[in-house]
N, C-alpha and C positions, 0 to 999 in steps of 0.2 A: 471856105467856111461853110459849114453845114445847117438847114433850117433845120431847128426842130423841134416837134408841138408833141411836150406831154400830156400825156392822159391819164388822167387822176393822181391827187396827194396825198395820198393814204402812207403805211407806215413803212412802204418801198419809196413809193414817187415822190415822198417830200424831200427823200435824200439824190433820189435820180435828179428829180428839178433844181435843187440844191446844187446839182454836178453840173446839171447842162448850162447854168447859169454862169457859174463859176470858172467853164473854158473856154480858152482863147478862141476855139476853136470851131466851137458852138456857138448857134445866136437861136436864143430862145424866139422863136413864133408865136407862138400858143399856148394854150393851158386849158384843159378841160377839168371839169368838176362836176360832179352829179349833187353835192348838199347843196341844198340853199344858202349856206351860210359860208360858204366858200365861194359863189359865185358872184362879182363884181368886183373884187377885193385881187390886188397886186401881188404877180406871183411869189415878190419878195414875202410877202405877211403868211405864205404860205409855206412855208422853209426855214423860216428865219434869218435872212438874206438882210444882210448891213442893210444896202440900198434899194430904192424900188425900183422896177426894173420897166416899170409904163404897160406893161404886158396882164390885161386882165383875165380872169377865170371865167370861163362860159362854161354853159352845156350844151353850145349850140353846137353840133359835130360838123354839119354840112358847113357852117361859117369856118369852123377850119379846118376843112377840109378844101374850102376857097383858097386859104393862102397858098395852100401848096406848097409844103414842107415836104425836106426831102426825106425826113423821118419822122416816125411816131415811138416813142419812148412808149409801148402800154404796160401800164402795173394797175391797173384797176380789176378787182376779184374777180376772176374768173370760175372759179373751182366751186363756186353754190351757183352757176346762171354760165352754165357750159355753153347753150344754144343761144343768148343773148350776148357772148362775148364773141364767138365763130363769126353770127351776123355782124356784130361791130368792125371787126379786125376785117372781113370780107369789104365790107366796102373802102375800109382806109384804102386794102390792097389793089382792090379793082380803078381805086380814082389813081395807080399810078405810084402809091406812096409808099415807102419802103417801111417796115415795124422793126422790131425790137422788142424784146419786152418776157417779161418775168412770169405773168399770168399764164394760165392754161395750159399747168402740167404735163398734162399728153401728150405734150408738142414737144415736149425738150428732149425725144429722140423721135423726131417725123419721118423717119425713112419706118419707124417701127408703129406710129403713133396706129390707134385702130381706122378704120375709115370714117367710120361717122365723123371724124374730128377732120383726120387729115384734110377728106377730099375735097370739101368746099373752101377751103385755104388754101390749098392747090391752086383750083379754078381759078379763084380771085387774083392771084399770082398770074398766073399764065394771062387773064384779060386785063391788067393791070400793066405786064411787066415791070414785074415790082420783088421784092424779098424780102422774106419773113425769118426772124431769127426770135428761140425764145430759151432762156436757160436761166439758170440762178445759182444759188449755193445749195441747196438739197429741196428741192432735183435738181440735176445739174451737175456745181465742180468737183462735187465728194462722188456721185457716183458715175462721170465722165472724162474727168481731168483729171483728179486724186488719185482715183480708182486705176487710172492708166498709167500713170507714174510709178504705183505701188505694184502693178506688174510688171512695169519695163523691168524690176530688180531681181527676178526669180527667172530660176531656170527651168522651174516646172512647179505649176500652182495645180494644187489638190480643191481648193477652194479659197472665194474671196467674200468678204462680209462689208457691206456700208452701213453704218452709222451715223444716228443725228441723235445723239444725247442732250435734251436740254432743259431747265430751266424755266419755265414760260413762266413764272410766277412774278416777274419783274417786269412784264409785254402787257403792257394798256392795250388789251385788243381782246375784251369781252367780247364784245360785238358780231366779230367776224370770226379768230382763232377760237377762242373759249366754246362759241358755238359751233360751230364746223366739228375742234374736236370732241365735243360733246363733255366738258368742265362744267363741273357742279350739277348734271343731269344724276338723277336717281336714277338707282338700277333696274328698278322694273318702268321706268318712263322710256318712252319709243324710242329705237335706236338712233343713232341721228344718221346721214344718210352716208359719210365717211362707213361705217363700218355694218352696211348693209352687203350681202352676197357680191362678189365679184367686181364690189367700190374701189378699194385699194389696188386691186392686181391690176384693175385698168388702166390707174392714175400711173400706176408708176412699173405696170408692169413691159410698157415702151423703155423703160433705160436696162432693165434686165435681158431685154432681147434682144440690146445695141449691144450688151458688153458681151452673150453671149457669141453670138454674129463676129464682135471681136477679137472671140478668144476660137474661133471656127470649130465651135461646139455647136451642136443643133438637138435642144431642150426637149424633153420630152412630156412636159407640161410647167406653168409657169402659175404660184397657185399664193394664197395671202392667208396671212394671221392673225389675230388680234385678241388683244387684250387689255379688260380694263380693270382699273383700280378704285375702292371706295374706300374715303375715308370715314375713319371710326371717331375719328376730333373734327372738328372744324378747324380750320385753317382759311386765315387772312390772309391777302398777298393786293397786287398792285391789280394782277388780273381779275381780281372777284371775291368775297366770298364763299368757300365752301362748306355747309353742313356736313354733319356725321351722316351717314349715308351715301351722299353723292362723289359721282367719280372727281379725282383729284392726279387720277395718273390712268398713262395708256402708253401699251407699246404695241405696234403693228410692224408686219413686213413682206412685202411679195418677194419670191420665192423662186428662183429658177430652180427645175428638179431634173436630175441626170442618171439616169441607172438603176435608179429610186432613192438618187442621196441630194438632199441640196447641197449644191455648188457654188450659188450665188444668193446673198440674201441681202437684200435693201431696205432697212429699219431704224423707222422712228422710237426714242424712248423719250416720254414726253412728262413733265410731272410739273405742279405748281406746290412750288418749294420743295425744300430737301427732304422735309418729311413725310411727304407721299412716295407710296412704292419704296420703301428701304431696303427691300430684296433685289430690289433690279440694279443694271449694271448705271451706276454715276463716271461722271467724265474723271481723269485723274487727277491728280494735285490740286484740288479742290477748287477748279474752274467751276463757273456753272453753266459751259455748254462744252461739246466737240462737236465738230465733225470728222470721224476716225472710219477709214478703211483699214480693214486687218487680211492679209494672205497666208492661207497655210500652205506652205509649198517648199520648196529647196533656192534659199533659205524662207525661214518665218518674216514676214515685212507687217508690222505695224507702224500708221504714220495717223498724229492727231493733228489737227488744226482748230487750233482757237481763234476766235477772235474778239478784240474788245478796244476800249474808248475812253478817252482821259476824261469825259464825263458823262457818255451816255450807257445803258447797262447793255450789257453781251448781245444781249437780241436787238439789240435796235442796231449795235454793231456789223449784225450778220443781216439786217433788211441794208444797210449802205455795202456788204460787199455784195449783194442780190443784185443792187443797182445800178453796179459796177460791171459788175461780168454783160448787161445790157449795153448800157452804156458807152464803157471804151469797145464796144463791137460796132458803132453807131457805122464810121468812116469807115469800114470792111464791108458792112453789110450791103452800102449804098452801089457801094462798086461793082457787089458781086451778079453775079449774070442771075435774071430772073427765077424764084422759085423758091423752095425752101432751104434753109440754111442748117445747115448741123454744126455740132462743136469742133466734129472731127475737119470740118473743111474749111475752118480758121487757121491759120496760123499762130502758134500762141504768139509769140512773137509780135502778130502786127495788133495786139489787142493790149498792149502795153502801153497806153497812153493817159493816164491818170497820173502820170510822173512828172515831174520838172517845168509844174507852170504856178 
């Protein structure tokens, strides 16, 4: 039985919290919440679990570390506060506690992450004899597991493209996802940080370089491109109301270039309702979202992954899958040697832990 602390209860965290409570091989030891409205509430209330757990949410990190859990599931937003997140993760790891998480996407491919984010986490793992594993569905699964599957089906690959194409209209997260991506921002307003020069390439570049290394190629450069779409008509959706002249869709990509040609692409195409960016790529067959890999080669391979749920929106279903990527790895990561863990380190059969319970 692994004792686990859930760190944050947002769009991903509430799903990982629910998974931890329901798993017979995990014991919920504590819950961290930053919102004053959540502090002191039973964990069950924060994830719609039917029965009280007796575990109350707190913002006292030291008290949670004093519980000496085997693992912390870290799903707190990190992309808009990376320095603070690195400090929190370092404190947990240096205390000898393993971490699995979906945040700090720079670390999805840790061996190819930039020094400023990787080095302090490496030092914390060494100091505490602990392990850190970061993954998700994108970045993560589509660019490091699905793409490996696709590439294993060709005798020769000319190029590979990984895409997330999603309608975020029903995603109730204007405060973070909406603001970070710049939805509802006028064209002449200050650029959101995501679209500043080098930011997209910094965040997704590690996965591009990791895939290039797996293919045995040395890229000439890793570049980025971004394009925003501003609506001529008002758009009303769960995320927000977008007025004419404000951004309602965006596509951005990190690209690996070899001999003057783009050979690896990792791209997001995100919109608010199907009225936005009608000329851009859409998911197939009327789906609201897809994680897609296309390999141009011999033969051509295209794999489309759709997530769904009988009650929740597909964007919420994607958050469940994101949570699954780390919760299912807890046992393996706790047994792993100290240090940074990459997805390729973990045998895929070792994360089939969400079945038959």
